[in-house]
C-alpha positions, 0 to 999 in steps of 0.5 A: 642120809640126811633123806632117810635120818629124817625120813625116820625121826617122821615116822617114828613121831608120827606113829608115837602121836597116833598112838600116845594122843589114843585113847586106849580102846582106839589106839587102832582107829587112831593107828587107822587114821595116820596111815589113811591120810600118809598115803591121802599125802603119797597119792597128792604129794607128788601131784602138787608137788608136779604144780608148784615146783617143776612149773620152773617158778621162783614162785612154786619154791617158795609157797611149796617152802612156806607150807612145810615152815608153816606145818612146822611150825604148828605142829609142836602146839599143836601136839601139847596141844593134843596132850593137854585136852585129852580126859585124865583117864586116857592119861593115867590110862596111858602113863600105867 
């Protein structure tokens, strides 16, 4: 149940960012890039986790935890930066 809630939260947040950060004339391109990156992660993720975790070492678990922690800590700041760096015309079009 917790995994499902986390997955839903992640999916909604990612789709919202891909939509809200896009210029009105480029929403499809942003959504397409979001899906492409998601596909690459789903393709490479199992191999990476297999190398890191299934090796059975503590270092693999620590590396995975550090990777997730860094991504989680960087995401809010990067999102705020992306929102601040949009041109005013894009902000007006999105907010209307």
